[in-house]
C-alpha positions as a printed Julia matrix, in Angstrom:
272×3 Matrix{Float64}:
  73.53   -78.73  -151.63
  73.74   -76.09  -148.93
  74.66   -77.09  -145.38
  71.3    -76.11  -143.85
  69.35   -77.97  -146.53
  71.37   -81.15  -146.06
  70.91   -80.91  -142.31
  67.14   -80.8   -142.78
  67.31   -83.82  -145.11
  69.27   -85.8   -142.52
  66.85   -84.77  -139.78
  63.94   -86.01  -141.89
  65.63   -89.34  -142.63
  66.58   -89.93  -139.0
  63.35   -88.58  -137.54
  65.19   -86.53  -134.93
  66.6    -83.08  -134.4
  70.34   -82.86  -135.17
  72.52   -82.75  -132.07
  75.27   -80.13  -131.91
  78.76   -81.63  -131.7
  81.89   -79.66  -130.77
  84.99   -81.68  -129.93
  88.53   -80.61  -129.15
  91.09   -83.04  -130.61
  94.64   -82.97  -129.23
  97.1    -84.98  -131.33
 100.01   -86.8   -129.69
 103.0    -88.46  -131.3
 105.04   -91.28  -129.7
 108.39   -90.05  -128.44
 109.7    -93.5   -127.59
 108.76   -97.17  -127.93
 105.05   -98.09  -127.74
 103.15   -98.32  -124.45
 104.95  -100.67  -122.09
 103.19  -103.32  -120.1
 103.14  -102.86  -116.4
 101.27  -101.21  -113.56
  99.42   -97.94  -113.29
 100.95   -95.09  -115.29
 101.2    -91.79  -113.45
  99.15   -88.74  -114.26
  95.66   -90.24  -114.18
  94.05   -92.58  -111.74
  90.92   -92.75  -113.86
  92.21   -95.22  -116.46
  92.22   -98.93  -115.72
  95.45  -100.81  -116.4
  93.54  -103.52  -118.23
  92.2   -100.96  -120.71
  95.69   -99.68  -121.46
  96.97  -103.25  -121.89
  94.09  -103.95  -124.29
  95.03  -100.82  -126.25
  98.63  -102.0   -126.4
  97.46  -105.32  -127.82
  95.49  -103.58  -130.54
  98.5   -101.48  -131.54
 100.55  -104.7   -131.95
 103.87  -103.0   -131.21
 103.56  -100.36  -133.97
 103.85   -96.62  -133.42
 100.61   -94.66  -133.9
  99.43   -91.14  -133.35
  96.9    -90.98  -130.51
  94.3    -88.34  -129.77
  92.82   -86.9   -126.61
  89.25   -85.94  -127.45
  87.16   -83.72  -125.22
  83.54   -82.69  -125.69
  83.32   -78.93  -125.38
  80.75   -78.26  -122.6
  77.28   -77.13  -123.6
  77.75   -73.84  -121.75
  80.68   -72.83  -123.93
  79.93   -69.8   -126.1
  80.63   -70.26  -129.8
  80.83   -66.57  -130.62
  82.79   -63.59  -129.4
  80.83   -60.93  -127.57
  82.97   -57.93  -128.47
  81.33   -55.82  -125.8
  82.65   -58.02  -123.0
  85.52   -60.07  -124.38
  87.88   -59.19  -127.18
  90.0    -62.33  -126.99
  88.07   -65.48  -126.2
  85.04   -66.66  -124.31
  86.13   -69.79  -122.52
  86.03   -68.47  -118.98
  84.84   -65.43  -117.09
  87.29   -63.57  -114.87
  85.76   -65.23  -111.82
  86.59   -68.65  -113.23
  90.23   -67.82  -113.93
  91.27   -67.51  -110.32
  90.23   -68.46  -106.8
  89.41   -71.85  -105.23
  88.36   -73.45  -108.52
  91.59   -72.69  -110.32
  93.33   -75.48  -112.23
  94.13   -76.57  -115.75
  91.69   -77.68  -118.42
  93.73   -80.84  -118.83
  93.08   -81.92  -115.26
  89.42   -82.93  -115.75
  88.22   -80.48  -113.13
  90.85   -81.05  -110.45
  92.09   -77.98  -108.59
  95.84   -77.97  -109.19
  97.84   -76.1   -111.81
  99.92   -77.89  -114.42
 103.67   -77.51  -114.84
 103.2    -74.49  -117.12
 101.23   -72.71  -114.39
  98.02   -72.37  -116.42
  95.08   -71.28  -114.28
  92.15   -71.51  -116.7
  89.98   -74.57  -117.09
  86.94   -75.55  -119.09
  84.3    -76.54  -116.5
  83.4    -80.24  -116.36
  85.76   -81.01  -119.23
  86.05   -84.74  -119.85
  88.59   -86.49  -122.06
  88.92   -89.81  -123.84
  91.98   -91.43  -125.4
  91.3    -92.35  -129.05
  93.15   -94.97  -131.07
  92.38   -95.56  -134.77
  94.17   -98.35  -136.63
  95.24   -98.32  -140.27
  92.16   -99.2   -142.37
  92.03  -102.6   -144.0
  93.26  -102.98  -147.57
  90.62  -101.85  -150.06
  88.7   -104.36  -152.14
  87.73  -106.67  -149.33
  84.67  -104.65  -148.33
  82.74  -101.78  -149.99
  83.38   -99.63  -146.93
  86.32   -98.42  -144.87
  86.8   -100.7   -141.86
  89.42  -100.52  -139.14
  90.03  -101.34  -135.51
  89.32   -98.56  -133.02
  89.44   -98.06  -129.27
  88.34   -95.34  -126.87
  89.42   -95.18  -123.23
  87.71   -92.68  -120.91
  89.98   -90.69  -118.62
  87.94   -89.72  -115.59
  90.48   -88.04  -113.32
  94.06   -86.85  -113.07
  96.18   -84.6   -115.28
  95.77   -85.93  -118.82
  98.86   -84.18  -120.21
 101.09   -85.81  -117.6
  99.33   -89.09  -118.32
 100.21   -88.9   -122.01
 103.81   -88.05  -121.17
 103.97   -91.1   -118.9
 102.81   -93.22  -121.86
 105.67   -91.86  -123.95
 103.67   -89.42  -126.12
 104.18   -85.72  -126.69
 101.75   -83.07  -127.9
 102.03   -81.93  -131.53
  98.94   -79.97  -132.59
  95.17   -79.77  -132.26
  91.95   -79.05  -134.13
  88.26   -78.64  -133.36
  85.54   -80.82  -134.89
  82.36   -78.78  -135.32
  79.11   -80.12  -136.71
  75.82   -81.93  -136.09
  74.98   -85.58  -135.58
  71.89   -87.75  -136.05
  71.29   -91.47  -135.55
  69.57   -93.46  -138.3
  69.06   -97.1   -137.31
  72.55   -98.23  -136.31
  74.24   -95.53  -138.4
  75.96   -92.49  -136.92
  75.6    -89.62  -139.38
  77.95   -86.72  -138.73
  77.87   -83.56  -140.84
  80.99   -81.68  -139.81
  84.16   -79.85  -140.66
  87.54   -79.44  -138.98
  88.61   -76.06  -137.63
  92.21   -74.99  -137.24
  93.32   -73.92  -133.76
  96.23   -71.44  -133.84
  99.23   -73.1   -132.2
 102.84   -72.21  -131.57
 105.03   -74.82  -133.36
 107.51   -74.62  -130.5
 104.87   -75.19  -127.81
 105.14   -78.43  -125.81
 101.56   -78.32  -124.56
  98.12   -77.12  -125.74
  97.01   -73.6   -125.0
  94.94   -73.33  -121.83
  92.05   -71.45  -123.44
  90.05   -72.35  -126.52
  89.17   -69.38  -128.76
  85.56   -68.75  -129.75
  84.47   -71.27  -132.37
  83.44   -68.65  -134.94
  86.97   -67.22  -134.92
  88.61   -70.5   -135.96
  89.29   -70.91  -139.71
  88.26   -74.15  -141.45
  91.06   -76.59  -142.19
  89.65   -76.78  -145.72
  89.84   -73.18  -147.04
  86.65   -73.73  -149.05
  84.71   -74.25  -145.82
  83.12   -77.43  -147.17
  81.36   -79.78  -144.75
  81.93   -83.54  -144.74
  79.13   -86.07  -144.26
  80.42   -89.18  -142.52
  78.27   -92.29  -142.19
  79.69   -94.85  -139.78
  78.62   -97.85  -137.76
  80.31   -99.48  -134.79
  80.56  -103.25  -134.77
  81.33  -104.74  -131.37
  83.1   -107.79  -132.78
  84.6   -107.36  -136.24
  85.51  -111.03  -136.36
  81.86  -112.0   -136.71
  81.01  -112.05  -140.45
  77.28  -111.7   -139.8
  77.79  -108.51  -137.74
  80.09  -106.99  -140.36
  77.68  -107.93  -143.15
  74.76  -106.3   -141.34
  76.72  -103.09  -140.83
  77.93  -102.94  -144.42
  74.4   -103.52  -145.73
  73.15  -100.56  -143.68
  75.9    -98.37  -145.09
  75.12   -99.45  -148.65
  71.4    -98.8   -148.13
  72.14   -95.28  -146.87
  74.43   -94.61  -149.83
  71.63   -95.6   -152.21
  69.17   -93.47  -150.26
  71.39   -90.4   -150.63
  71.89   -90.72  -154.39
  71.07   -87.43  -156.04
  71.61   -85.6   -152.76
  75.27   -86.25  -151.96
  77.74   -88.77  -153.29
  79.03   -91.09  -150.58
  82.51   -92.52  -151.21
  84.83   -94.9   -149.4
  87.56   -93.04  -147.47
  91.09   -93.16  -148.86
  93.13   -95.7   -146.89
  96.42   -93.8   -146.96
  94.73   -90.53  -146.0
  93.42   -92.29  -142.89
  96.8    -93.78  -141.95
  97.52   -93.02  -138.28
 100.96   -94.62  -138.07
 103.83   -92.43  -136.87
 107.0    -92.36  -138.96
């Protein structure tokens, strides 16, 4: 089924217009032992110590890749206007210098990072994402795993990650549409490759226009993800309710798309 047709089907099922989703995902690898307990880590005053300690408890001493995820602002252009900009369309010239100068990793603060970057995405916000290794298959007819998201509201996020003992490796852009059906989050999306320099120690300061980024899957295929967030996974009744909703949606989509359980090893986030 074509992308536009499936989007209309999902809109009809959910009874709402699909919401555009564009997220920038920066991937970080641990460069030393896991997050250490202690006081406030430098680089960001917008993260509570208790949240970081809770994240440490969820990681249980293992080494995992972490992601910084930022919603690309609604004002960001997705296409290149060749008449005015031949490179990218993140910022106008007036935004690249003057009193508002800074780095996109600083969540809107007005200081430059150590690389001297002077471009920033306006009102850029970031969250720290942790995704655990999924549970062993066979226990449930769905992929289930522990997850945590910590909002970073101020400070330089790159310095914050370095203080945690993580270094930047690569990035990608998630581009798609989302609808809500009951308690289900339905995301029709694909991953886009962001050109990076393998020797670079930090992300580039400007994001190219979305339509210039090649899909990670050369075929350009979109992925439909159906997920549900359970506040307490230790409650059997909550897990059962969520799984039943997922199974009902899978049955509903028969003949339209085939919904399958994600491969556990492909979703492994542990660093080796």
